[in-house]
C-alpha positions in Angstrom: 0.0 -0.3 0.1 1.6 3.6 -1.0 -0.8 6.0 0.6 1.0 8.4 -1.4 0.2 7.5 -4.8 -3.1 6.5 -3.4 -3.7 10.0 -2.4 -1.9 11.3 -5.4 -4.8 9.5 -7.6 -7.6 10.8 -5.6 -6.7 14.4 -5.8 -6.2 13.9 -9.5 -9.5 11.9 -9.9 -11.1 15.3 -7.7 -9.3 18.1 -10.1 -10.1 16.3 -12.9 -14.2 16.1 -12.1 -14.0 19.7 -10.9 -12.8 20.9 -14.2 -15.5 19.2 -15.9 -17.8 21.5 -13.4 -15.7 24.1 -14.7 -14.5 25.2 -11.2 -11.0 25.0 -12.0 -9.5 24.8 -15.1 -6.2 22.2 -15.6 -2.6 22.2 -17.4 -1.8 20.8 -20.2 -0.6 18.0 -17.9 -0.7 17.1 -13.9 2.9 15.4 -13.6 3.7 18.7 -11.6 1.3 17.1 -8.9 2.9 15.6 -6.2 1.5 13.8 -2.7 4.9 13.7 -0.6 5.8 13.0 2.6 5.9 16.6 5.0 8.5 18.2 7.0 8.1 17.5 10.6 7.0 20.7 11.6 3.8 20.5 9.1 2.2 18.4 11.4 0.6 16.1 9.3 0.8 12.6 7.4 1.2 13.7 3.8 1.2 16.7 1.9 0.3 17.9 -1.5 1.7 20.9 -3.7 -1.4 20.8 -5.9 -2.4 24.4 -5.3 0.8 25.6 -6.4 0.4 23.8 -9.8 -2.7 24.9 -10.8 -2.2 28.7 -9.2 -0.8 30.3 -12.6 -3.3 28.7 -15.0 -6.1 29.7 -12.8 -4.9 33.3 -12.1 -5.3 32.9 -8.4 -2.9 32.3 -5.7 -2.1 29.0 -4.4 -4.4 29.6 -0.8 -7.6 30.8 -2.9 -7.2 27.9 -4.9 -6.0 25.5 -2.2 -9.7 27.1 -0.2 -11.4 25.1 -3.0 -9.5 22.0 -2.9 -10.2 21.4 0.6 -13.7 20.6 0.7 -13.5 18.3 -2.3 -10.9 16.2 -0.5 -12.3 16.1 2.7 -16.0 15.1 1.5 -16.8 11.7 1.6 -13.0 10.5 3.1 -13.6 9.2 6.6 -10.1 8.7 6.9 -9.1 12.3 7.5 -9.1 13.8 10.9 -7.9 17.3 9.4 -7.3 19.3 6.4 -4.8 22.2 7.0 -3.5 24.7 4.9 0.2 26.1 4.8 2.0 29.2 3.2 2.2 29.4 0.2 -0.8 26.7 -0.5 0.4 23.5 0.4 -2.6 21.3 1.9 -1.8 19.1 4.2 -3.5 15.7 5.3 -3.9 14.4 8.9 -5.4 10.6 9.0 -7.8 9.2 11.5 -6.1 6.5 13.6 -8.5 3.7 12.2 -6.6 4.7 8.7 -3.6 3.4 10.0 -5.4 0.1 11.4 -6.4 -0.3 7.3 -2.4 0.6 6.3 -1.2 -2.6 8.8 -4.1 -5.0 6.9 -2.8 -4.4 4.0 1.3 -4.3 4.0 0.7 -7.8 6.7 -1.6 -9.6 3.9 0.7 -8.2 1.0 4.3 -7.4 2.3 6.3 -9.0 -0.2 5.2 -6.6 -2.6 5.0 -3.7 -0.2 7.2 -1.1 -1.2 7.6 -1.8 -5.3 6.6 0.5 -7.8 3.6 -0.8 -9.5 3.2 2.5 -11.7 7.1 2.5 -12.7 7.2 1.0 -16.3 8.8 -2.6 -16.6 12.3 -2.6 -18.5 15.1 -4.3 -19.7 18.1 -3.2 -17.8 21.5 -3.8 -19.0 24.3 -2.5 -15.8 27.6 -3.2 -16.6 29.7 -2.4 -13.5 33.2 -2.9 -11.6 35.0 -4.1 -15.5 38.7 -3.7 -13.8 41.1 -4.3 -15.9 42.3 -8.5 -15.6 45.8 -8.1 -14.3 44.9 -9.0 -10.3 42.6 -8.8 -7.4 40.4 -5.9 -6.9 41.4 -3.0 -4.7 39.2 -1.0 -2.5 38.9 1.5 -5.2 36.7 -0.8 -7.1 35.0 -2.2 -4.1 32.4 0.7 -3.8 31.5 0.8 -7.5 30.9 -2.9 -7.5 28.5 -2.2 -4.3 26.6 0.7 -5.8 26.5 -1.7 -9.3 25.3 -4.7 -7.4 22.6 -2.8 -5.3 21.0 -0.7 -8.4 20.6 -3.8 -9.8 18.8 -4.9 -6.6 16.5 -2.7 -6.8 15.5 -2.6 -10.2 14.7 -6.3 -9.8 13.0 -5.6 -6.6 10.8 -3.6 -8.6 10.2 -5.8 -11.0 12.4 -4.9 -13.6 14.7 -7.0 -15.9 18.2 -6.7 -15.6 21.6 -8.5 -16.8 24.7 -7.3 -14.8 27.7 -7.3 -17.3 31.7 -6.9 -16.3 33.4 -6.0 -19.3 36.7 -7.8 -19.5 39.7 -5.2 -20.9 41.8 -8.3 -21.9 43.4 -6.3 -25.1 45.9 -4.0 -25.3 49.3 -2.7 -23.6 48.4 -3.8 -20.0 47.7 -7.3 -21.1 51.1 -7.5 -22.5 52.6 -6.4 -19.7 50.6 -8.2 -17.6 51.3 -12.0 -19.4 55.5 -10.7 -19.2 54.8 -10.3 -15.3 53.3 -13.9 -15.3 55.8 -14.9 -17.7 58.9 -13.5 -15.0 57.2 -15.0 -12.1 56.8 -18.5 -13.8 60.7 -18.1 -14.6 61.7 -17.4 -10.8 59.6 -20.2 -10.1 61.1 -22.9 -12.1 64.5 -21.6 -12.5 64.7 -19.5 -9.9 65.9 -16.1 -12.0 65.4 -12.8 -10.3 61.6 -10.6 -11.2 63.0 -7.7 -13.0 61.3 -5.1 -10.3 63.1 -2.7 -11.7 60.9 -2.8 -14.8 58.3 -0.3 -13.8 55.7 -1.9 -17.1 55.5 -4.9 -15.0 52.9 -6.0 -12.6 55.3 -6.9 -8.9 52.4 -8.2 -6.6 52.7 -10.9 -4.8 49.6 -12.6 -6.0 51.1 -13.4 -9.3 53.2 -16.2 -7.9 49.8 -17.7 -7.3 48.9 -17.3 -10.4 52.5 -18.5 -11.5 51.9 -21.8 -9.9 48.5 -22.5 -11.1 49.8 -22.4 -14.8 52.4 -24.3 -14.2 50.6 -27.6 -12.1 47.5 -26.9 -15.0 49.8 -26.9 -17.9 52.2 -29.3 -17.8 53.1 -29.7 -21.7 54.3 -25.7 -21.8 57.2 -24.7 -22.1 58.8 -21.4 -20.8 61.6 -20.7 -22.3 60.8 -18.1 -24.6 58.3 -15.6 -24.4 57.0 -14.8 -27.8 56.7 -18.7 -28.2 54.4 -19.3 -25.4 52.8 -15.6 -25.5 49.0 -16.0 -27.1 48.7 -19.1 -24.8 49.8 -17.3 -21.8 48.0 -14.6 -22.3 44.5 -16.5 -22.3 46.0 -18.4 -19.0 47.0 -15.1 -17.0 43.8 -13.6 -17.6 41.8 -16.6 -17.1 43.5 -17.1 -13.9 43.5 -13.3 -12.8 39.6 -13.6 -13.6 39.4 -16.4 -11.6 40.4 -14.3 -8.7 38.5 -11.3 -9.3 35.0 -13.7 -9.6 36.2 -14.8 -5.9 36.4 -11.5 -5.2 33.0 -10.5 -6.6 31.1 -13.5 -5.0 33.2 -12.9 -1.1 31.3 -9.6 -1.7 28.1 -11.2 -2.3 28.5 -10.2 -5.9 27.4 -12.3 -9.2 27.4 -11.1 -12.7 25.4 -13.0 -15.3 27.5 -12.0 -18.1 31.2 -11.2 -18.7 31.9 -9.3 -22.0 35.4 -10.2 -23.5 37.1 -6.6 -25.8 39.5 -9.6 -27.0 36.2 -11.3 -28.7 34.8 -7.5 -30.0 37.8 -6.8 -31.7 38.8 -10.5 -32.9 34.8 -10.5 -34.3 35.3 -7.6 -36.4 32.8 -5.5 -34.0 34.7 -2.4 -34.2 35.1 -2.4 -37.7 31.0 -2.8 -37.5 30.3 -0.3 -35.2 32.5 2.4 -37.3 30.6 1.7 -40.2 27.7 2.4 -38.4 28.9 6.0 -37.8 30.0 6.4 -41.3 26.3 5.5 -42.5 24.8 8.2 -40.7 27.9 10.5 -41.6 29.4 10.9 -38.0 32.7 10.0 -39.4 35.6 12.1 -40.4 39.6 12.3 -40.9 40.9 15.5 -39.1 43.6 16.3 -36.7 43.2 16.8 -32.6 44.5 19.8 -31.2 46.8 19.1 -28.2 44.7 18.6 -24.7 44.5 20.6 -22.3 48.0 20.7 -20.1 49.9 19.0 -23.1 52.7 21.3 -24.3 51.5 22.5 -27.9 55.3 22.8 -29.1 56.1 19.1 -28.5 52.8 17.9 -29.4 52.4 16.9 -33.1 48.8 17.5 -34.8 48.2 13.4 -37.1 45.4 13.2 -39.6 43.2 10.5 -37.4 39.6 9.2 -37.8 37.6 11.3 -35.7 34.0 10.7 -34.6 31.8 14.0 -34.4 31.3 14.1 -30.6 30.3 17.9 -30.2 27.5 17.8 -32.1 26.0 15.1 -29.3 27.7 17.9 -26.6 31.2 16.8 -26.0 33.8 19.5 -25.5 35.8 17.9 -28.4 36.0 15.1 -32.0 37.1 12.1 -30.3 40.0 9.8 -32.2 38.6 6.3 -33.2 41.9 5.6 -35.4 45.1 6.5 -35.2 47.3 7.6 -38.1 49.2 4.0 -37.6 45.6 2.7 -38.7 45.1 1.2 -35.1 42.4 1.6 -33.4 41.9 3.7 -30.0 41.1 1.9 -26.6 37.7 4.5 -27.6 36.9 2.5 -30.6 36.9 -1.1 -28.7 34.5 1.1 -26.5 32.1 2.2 -29.2 32.4 -1.4 -30.7 31.1 -2.9 -27.1 27.9 -0.2 -26.7 26.9 -0.6 -30.1 26.9 -4.5 -29.2 25.0 -3.8 -25.8 22.4 -1.7 -28.1 21.8 -4.4 -30.4 20.5 -7.0 -27.6 17.9 -4.5 -27.4 18.0 -3.3 -23.8 15.9 -0.3 -22.5 18.5 1.3 -21.0 22.4 1.0 -20.3 23.6 2.0 -16.9 27.4 2.1 -16.8 29.2 2.5 -13.2 32.2 4.2 -13.6 35.3 4.8 -11.2 36.4 8.8 -9.9 39.1 8.0 -12.9 36.6 7.6 -16.0 34.1 10.5 -15.1 36.3 12.7 -17.9 35.0 9.8 -20.1 31.2 10.2 -20.1 30.3 12.9 -22.1 32.4 11.1 -25.2 30.8 7.3 -24.1 27.2 9.5 -24.2 27.6 11.2 -27.3 28.1 8.2 -29.3 25.6 6.1 -27.8 23.0 8.7 -28.2 24.8 8.8 -32.0 23.9 5.7 -32.9 20.7 5.1 -30.6 19.1 7.6 -31.4 17.9 8.4 -28.0 19.6 11.0 -25.5 18.5 8.8 -22.2 19.6 5.4 -23.8 22.6 5.8 -21.6 22.7 6.4 -18.0 26.3 6.9 -16.2 26.6 6.7 -12.7 30.8 7.8 -10.8 31.8 6.2 -7.4 33.8 9.0 -5.9 36.8 7.6 -3.8 37.1 6.1 -0.5 39.2 7.3 2.4 40.1 4.9 5.0 39.8 6.3 8.4 40.5 4.9 11.9 41.0 7.2 15.1 40.0 10.3 13.0 43.0 9.8 10.8 43.9 8.4 7.6 44.2 4.3 8.1 46.7 2.4 6.0 46.0 -1.3 6.3 48.4 -4.1 5.6 49.0 -4.8 2.0 49.0 -8.6 1.9 49.1 -9.5 -1.7 50.8 -6.4 -3.4 51.0 -2.4 -3.2 47.4 -2.0 -2.4 44.7 -2.9 -0.6 42.7 -5.6 -1.6 38.9 -6.2 -1.7 40.0 -9.2 0.6 42.2 -7.3 2.7 39.0 -4.8 3.8 36.5 -7.9 4.0 39.1 -9.6 6.5 38.9 -6.5 8.6 35.7 -5.8 9.3 33.6 -8.6 6.9 31.3 -8.1 3.8 28.5 -6.8 5.6 29.8 -3.8 7.1 31.6 -3.5 3.5 29.0 -3.0 1.3 26.5 -1.4 4.2 29.4 1.3 4.6 30.2 2.0 1.4 26.6 2.4 0.7 25.9 4.9 3.4 26.9 8.5 1.7 25.8 9.3 -2.4 27.9 7.7 -5.0 28.7 11.4 -6.5 30.9 12.2 -3.3 33.6 11.0 -1.4 33.2 8.4 1.6 34.8 7.8 4.6 35.2 4.7 5.9 35.7 4.6 9.2 37.2 1.7 10.8 36.5 3.0 14.5 32.7 3.2 14.1 32.3 0.0 11.8 33.3 -1.7 14.8 31.4 0.0 17.5 28.4 -1.6 18.5 26.4 2.0 19.0 24.0 4.3 17.1 26.9 5.8 15.4 27.6 2.3 14.0 24.7 2.5 11.0 25.2 -1.4 10.1 25.0 -2.5 13.9 22.1 0.2 15.2 19.7 -1.4 11.8 20.6 -5.5 12.7 20.3 -4.5 16.1 16.9 -3.6 15.6 15.6 -6.4 13.8 17.4 -9.2 16.4 15.8 -7.1 19.0 12.2 -7.6 17.2 13.5 -11.2 16.9 13.9 -11.8 20.3 10.3 -11.5 21.1 9.1 -13.7 18.2 10.9 -15.9 20.4 10.2 -15.6 23.8 6.4 -16.3 22.3 7.8 -19.3 20.5 7.3 -17.9 17.0 9.5 -17.6 14.1 10.1 -14.1 13.0 10.1 -15.6 9.3 7.0 -17.2 9.4 3.6 -15.3 8.3 1.5 -14.5 11.1 -2.0 -16.2 11.3 -3.7 -13.4 12.3 -7.7 -12.1 10.8 -9.2 -9.3 12.7 -7.2 -5.7 12.8 -9.3 -4.1 15.0 -6.4 -2.3 16.4 -5.8 0.9 18.3 -2.4 2.4 17.9 -0.8 4.9 20.2 1.0 8.4 19.0 4.1 7.2 19.5 3.3 3.5 17.3 1.5 5.6 14.6 5.0 7.5 13.8 6.9 4.7 13.2 4.2 3.2 10.8 4.3 6.2 9.1 8.4 6.1 9.0 7.4 2.3 7.1 4.8 4.2 5.2 8.0 5.7 3.8 9.2 3.1 2.7 7.6 3.2 -0.9 9.0 6.7 -1.8 12.2 5.5 -0.6 12.0 2.7 -3.5 10.8 5.0 -6.0 13.2 7.8 -5.7 16.2 5.1 -5.3 15.4 3.1 -8.6 14.4 6.5 -10.9 17.3 8.6 -9.5 19.3 5.2 -9.1 20.5 6.6 -5.6 20.6 3.2 -3.7 22.6 5.1 -0.9 18.5 6.5 0.5 18.1 2.7 1.7 20.6 2.3 4.3 19.8 5.7 5.5 16.0 5.1 5.6 16.5 2.0 7.4 18.6 3.6 10.1 16.1 6.5 10.4 13.4 3.6 11.0 15.7 1.9 13.5 16.6 4.7 15.8 12.5 5.5 16.0 12.1 2.0 16.8 15.0 1.3 19.5 13.7 5.0 20.9 10.1 3.4 21.2 12.0 0.5 23.1 13.6 2.6 25.1 10.4 4.1 26.7 9.1 0.8 27.3 11.9 1.2 30.4 9.8 3.1 32.2 6.5 2.4 30.5 4.7 -0.5 30.9 2.4 0.5 28.5 4.8 0.6 25.8 6.5 -2.8 26.3 5.5 -5.4 23.9 6.0 -8.2 26.5 2.8 -8.0 29.0 2.9 -8.9 32.7 1.8 -12.0 31.8 4.4 -12.8 29.9 2.3 -12.6 26.5 2.3 -10.1 23.4 -1.0 -8.7 22.1 -2.1 -8.9 18.5 -1.4 -5.3 18.1 2.0 -4.9 19.1 2.8 -8.6 17.3 1.7 -7.0 13.9 3.1 -3.5 14.7 6.5 -5.3 15.1 6.4 -7.9 12.4 5.6 -4.6 10.1 9.0 -3.1 11.1 11.1 -6.5 10.8 9.6 -6.9 7.3 10.4 -3.5 6.2 14.0 -4.0 7.5 14.4 -7.2 5.9 13.5 -6.0 2.8 15.6 -3.5 2.8 18.8 -5.8 3.8 17.8 -7.6 1.0 18.4 -4.8 -1.5 21.5 -3.6 0.3 22.9 -7.5 0.6 23.4 -7.9 4.1 22.5 -10.0 6.9 19.4 -9.7 9.2 21.1 -11.7 12.6 18.3 -12.9 14.4 20.8 -12.9 17.7 23.8 -10.3 18.6 
């Protein structure tokens, strides 16, 4: 039950009806009308801006419009206790207590669908995230984007969309050549005791390469590792495969499983680059030209050469982009164009890319080319995952690095666990830097948001255990003649916001709203729980060591909402702590 949609529909029906009676004029569309969560100082349950939307076309003040509407909104609605109007024209509605009784009944009987946005058109999404070079394990810099992509996927799936999670494997180019050489030298080190050339800065020095090298040696007895050129092709395939095993293990330990891993090498070898370029040529969006020196580059040292360029400036980019170099080799961007054309040919409604902070400057060119190939500005959405700073005792925290010269996802999980990693990484909007505070994340207090939410669920579970009920089971209650207190209704009002939270998280692709909401709901619950220490009427277990149906249902609704949100975030809800 979404009370905001319920009353939005009602208000729209009312203004359409009175428009037919010539009492009010309507704008071309009603999209600007909202029914929203009111600010605390409004002292009501829902608030609407309908008067402000209708004011201009009717040439009346919002307050004058509100006077007309109030009597129609209240008419024949037995749920409404009172309606007030607040400047500049907000109409504020407060419900009678039994409205919340009806609300409780509806969401307890259909709790699996509570929060699902049924008005949102169902789409087919492809979301690409992580896509780190397959040259070693994932590090902390990849972790936030990985969780962001996974939880966005979970939100869309919760809202009944079709979602495919994809990882683009950059297994083509110089970084792969250097990676393969690094593995080769580790193999030589193991087999022949030859020193790894650490002075070569193009190589990957991490200790994880030793394990990769050992696995390749043990599983490929027929290969001879005498000369690099002789074994390069086979070794590249094996090295990338071993690295992907590491990456997939990292992701699984974070609770992430992709539906598909797409290979850049396959894209190139299948001539998909040429295919995509031809598509742009047919649209007259390709030409031969020269590019001026990039910002920060010394003009004197920059040599302008004729290259094959895409007219990205026609789609909002700040300059046209090179697809083919003067030596006829393809640029990295050309492979990316081909990959996105491949995505488009798979007939997804919307493409979503999760990019690291270092790729923010790449957004304009890739959105430009997707618009050029698809004919739609909205076909591709890019979300940036900003940097993470590790903090302990209010100071930068340098964790031990077990596998190389950077902190891996495994290092982080070993330190704080999967649940804390996911919840805290998601606890702030992805477009701002995040401080990951190791001191707070290990505290058992309200300063640790994960603990506070999990403790809420554990407290509720303890009540169910006390009366020999399983919190995971549905309640066998048929009569809902409850009368909730003001403090309880305050929590129910917060629960009623859950569909709004899901709606905003889905439409704006902002999953940080969910852990924030769960923390706020848990805070209200803990405050109410603590009231029971002083007031027996607010205790869930009465003097007879039993629990009333209204309290039981009340707790079940809270626990269901917490469980639903934590499932989306990908975090456990322990029944005991």
